[in-house]
C-alpha positions as CSV (number, residue, x, y, z in Angstrom):
1,M,5.5,-9.6,-25.7
2,I,7.6,-8.2,-23.2
3,C,5.4,-4.7,-24.6
4,L,1.9,-6.7,-24.0
5,G,3.1,-7.8,-20.8
6,G,4.1,-4.1,-20.1
7,A,0.5,-3.2,-21.3
8,I,-1.3,-6.1,-18.6
9,G,1.0,-5.0,-15.9
10,T,0.0,-1.1,-16.3
11,G,-3.7,-2.7,-16.4
12,L,-3.5,-4.2,-13.6
13,R,-2.1,-1.5,-11.9
14,Y,-4.2,1.2,-12.4
15,V,-7.1,-1.5,-11.6
16,T,-5.6,-2.0,-8.1
17,S,-4.9,1.4,-7.1
18,G,-8.8,2.5,-8.3
19,F,-10.0,-0.5,-6.0
20,A,-7.3,0.3,-3.2
21,A,-8.7,3.8,-3.1
22,R,-12.4,3.0,-2.9
23,W,-11.7,0.1,-0.7
24,L,-9.1,2.1,1.8
25,G,-9.4,5.7,1.0
26,A,-7.7,8.2,-1.2
27,D,-5.9,9.5,1.5
28,F,-2.6,7.0,1.1
29,P,-0.8,5.7,-1.8
30,Y,-2.4,2.5,-0.7
31,G,-2.8,1.4,-4.9
32,T,0.5,1.8,-5.5
33,L,2.2,0.1,-2.0
34,I,0.2,-3.1,-3.2
35,V,1.1,-3.6,-6.3
36,N,5.1,-2.7,-5.1
37,I,4.5,-5.5,-2.3
38,V,2.6,-8.3,-4.9
39,G,5.0,-7.2,-8.2
40,S,8.3,-7.5,-5.5
41,F,7.1,-11.3,-4.5
42,L,6.2,-12.1,-7.7
43,I,9.6,-11.3,-9.7
44,G,11.3,-12.9,-7.0
45,L,9.4,-16.3,-7.2
46,I,9.1,-15.8,-11.2
47,Q,13.3,-15.2,-11.5
48,Q,14.0,-18.0,-8.9
49,I,11.9,-20.6,-11.2
50,G,13.0,-19.1,-14.6
51,T,16.6,-19.0,-13.5
52,T,17.4,-22.1,-12.0
53,T,15.5,-24.3,-13.3
54,L,14.2,-25.3,-17.4
55,V,10.4,-25.2,-15.9
56,M,10.2,-21.6,-17.9
57,P,11.1,-21.0,-21.1
58,E,13.1,-17.4,-21.3
59,A,10.3,-15.6,-23.3
60,T,8.0,-16.6,-20.6
61,R,10.4,-15.1,-18.0
62,L,10.9,-12.3,-20.1
63,F,7.1,-11.6,-20.7
64,L,6.3,-11.9,-16.7
65,T,8.8,-9.8,-15.4
66,M,10.5,-7.3,-17.9
67,G,6.7,-7.2,-19.2
68,I,4.1,-7.7,-16.5
69,M,6.3,-6.8,-13.5
70,G,7.9,-3.9,-15.2
71,G,4.0,-2.5,-15.8
72,L,2.5,-3.4,-12.7
73,T,5.3,-2.2,-10.0
74,T,5.8,1.6,-10.2
75,Y,8.5,3.2,-8.4
76,S,8.3,6.0,-10.2
77,S,4.6,6.5,-8.7
78,F,6.0,5.8,-5.4
79,S,8.6,8.7,-5.4
80,Y,5.8,11.1,-6.9
81,E,3.3,10.4,-4.6
82,T,5.9,10.5,-1.7
83,V,6.8,14.0,-2.6
84,Q,3.5,14.9,-3.2
85,L,2.4,13.8,0.3
86,V,6.0,16.0,1.6
87,A,4.7,18.9,-0.2
88,A,1.1,18.5,1.7
89,G,2.9,18.8,5.0
90,A,2.0,15.2,5.1
91,W,5.8,13.9,6.4
92,G,4.6,11.0,8.8
93,Q,2.7,9.2,5.7
94,A,5.5,10.2,3.7
95,W,8.1,8.5,5.7
96,T,5.3,5.5,6.3
97,N,5.6,5.0,2.7
98,V,9.3,5.0,2.2
99,L,9.9,2.9,5.1
100,A,6.9,0.3,4.5
101,T,7.5,0.4,0.5
102,T,11.2,-0.4,0.8
103,A,10.7,-3.0,3.7
104,L,8.0,-4.7,2.4
105,C,9.3,-5.0,-1.0
106,L,12.2,-6.4,0.0
107,A,10.9,-8.7,2.5
108,M,8.5,-10.1,-0.5
109,C,11.1,-10.3,-2.9
110,F,13.5,-13.0,-0.5
111,L,10.2,-14.9,0.3
112,G,9.4,-15.0,-3.6
113,I,12.7,-16.4,-3.9
114,A,12.6,-19.0,-0.9
115,V,9.2,-19.9,-2.3
116,G,10.4,-20.1,-5.7
117,R,13.7,-22.3,-4.4
118,L,10.6,-24.8,-2.5
119,V,8.7,-25.2,-5.7
120,V,11.5,-25.9,-7.5
121,G,13.4,-27.9,-4.6
122,V,16.8,-26.0,-4.7
123,R,18.4,-25.7,-1.2
124,V,21.0,-23.2,-0.8
């Protein structure tokens, strides 16, 4: 099931990157940024709900996090695309990609955890 989830996530990443390139342009890795931000939020939300309640079976949590989110998010592509921006001399875009991806993904993961806590009624 994890491998099936990975295939689903990979397909979603591919489709998202294609749409982002068409809608936002191909001069910046918008698709990778989008999937990493969305995936970071979702993994925070799913892990919070899945590890603190009995609402979600372990197999479902693993399918969603290791499978779909593992295939959807892509720091390997992030690294390669950032290096390619540097190689092209686009240092500003490279640093924007590094800073935006890091800050936004961490923020969205925190937000996902907070929303997960609200959903299940857990307060810290």
